[in-house]
N, C-alpha and C positions, 0 to 999 in steps of 0.2 A: 364384140362391137362391131371391129371392121371385119365385115364378111369375105370370105374368099373371093368372090368375083370382084369387091371393090379394091381387093389388095392386086389380084390379078390386073385389072385397069389400070391401075396406078403402077404396077410394074413394069406394064406393057407386054404380058407373059398372056399368050393365048393358047397353051396348050395343059395338058394336064400333067406332063410331067415331074414338076416342080411341088406340086399341090402339096404334099406333105410339108415339105420344106417351108413353103411359103404360110402354111397354120401355125406352125412352129415359130417363123420367125413374126408373125402378127401376135403372137404371144407375147414374144420378147419384147417387142416394142412397146404395147401396150403396157406391160411391169415397166420398161426405161420413162415412160411417162408418168405414170403412176407413182413411181417410188419418187422422182424427180420432185413431183408436186405435194408428196404427201397426200393424196387422194385417190378414189378409186373410179375408174368410170363405169365399171359394173358390179352389181353387186356382190357384198363381201361381208361375212359375220368376222367380227374380232373380239377378242379377250383380252382386256387390260387389266393387270394382276399390281396390286398396292401394298404395301407394307403397312399403311397407316392412311388414315383419311387426311388430304391437306387442308390446310387453313380455311380457306375460302370457296374453291372448285376444284374438281377434277377436270384437267385439260385432255380432252381425246386425241389421241395421235394420229386419225384420219379424217380425211372431210370427202364429200359431203355426208354427213349422219342423216339416214333414213328414219332412223329409230333407235331407241334403247330398249334393248330384249329385259336387262335386270341390272340389277347391284344386289352383289352377294357379298357377305362378310361371316367372318368366323367372332361367334359371342365370347364372351368371357371362359366360358365352360367348352368351348373348343367344338361348338354346335355351328355348322353352317346355316345362316338365316337369310333370307331375302329380305332387303329393307324396301319398304313400301313406296310406291312410286310417288305418295303425295308428298315425301319428305325431299324431294329435289325437282329440279326444273332445268330446262335446256332450251336454246332455241336452234334449229335446224338450217336457219338463214345466218347463223354466226361461225366464222373460221379462223381460227379452229376453235371446235364446238367445246363449251366449256360447261359442264353440268354443275349449278348452282345448288346449296343446301336452301330449302324452305326456312323462312324465318322461326318459324314453328317446329322444327325440325331440332331434334339434338342429335348429335354423332353417336353413334351406338358405342360401346367400351368393347373393347377387340382382348382377344386373346393374344395373349403377350408372345408366347414359346412357338409363332408359327410366322414365316416370311411372308410369304403370300396372305394375308388376311383379308384381302378384299377382292373383289373380280366384277368387273363391269363388261356385260355382253354388248356390243352394238352392232348394228347394222350400216353400212356405208355404201356408196354407191349412185349412180343415175337411175331415176325410175324406169327410164327406157333409153335404148341408142340415141333416136330422136331429142332427148335430154339434155345430151352432151354437149358442151357447146362445141361449135364448128373449129374455132381453132386448135381444143385440143383433140380433135378427131384428126383434122389436118397434121398436128405433130407428129401422131401413133404413124399415119400415112408417111411421113416425111423418114422417120426413125426406120421405117420398116424398108423400105427404098435402101438408105443407107444401109443397113444389115444385109440385103441382100446384092448389093452392088460389090460389096466390100467385105467379101468373107473371112476375115482374118483381121488381126492388130492393124491399124495404120496411124500416123500421126495426126493428131486431132488439134482444133481450135480447142480451147475450152469450152466456149457454149458454141454450137452449130445452131442452125436456121430452126430447127425444132424446139431448142431449148428457149429463142425469143419469142417464139410463139405462146409458149405455156408458161412463160414466168407471172405474166400477170393471175393468174389461177394457182401460182405456188402458194402454199398454206406453210407460213411460218409460226415455230413453236417458241421461239425466243427472240431475241432481240440482235444477238451475234451469230443467228443461224445462217444468214447471207452474206457474212462476211470475210468469206473462203476466199 
């Protein structure tokens, strides 16, 4: 998402001596922002495993959701089945994304002696680097700067400037998640 050239401009570095370190720190800074916000800036494929179908919908733990590849489950005979896409729907504009069951769908009977009975594979991330909101890009650059200049533990405030930039993009999955 953040290129090496952009990162070097951000850090005022004009030699190639630290390129490997900077590339590693780009990755770490991006992960910090992604994990804090529960979202992916670049394409990622995830598998969510469930022990049962929830009552009304399945909530996906990462955003923005680009697509759902499949919903699979183990039927009462312990045979893996793919649940037809006509049995569920979702909106890519809702955060967190919820997979709702169609009114005409009946939830399949699952095999009892298996813990991970259901798997949902989904793809997240922005469609291109240009689609990533500017505050999120700037937050990665700020986190990168912090990582580059402070190469060890340091006393920190609970929130830094990049936290303030990305807070509006943060996806909460429960009403108490933001109360720490």
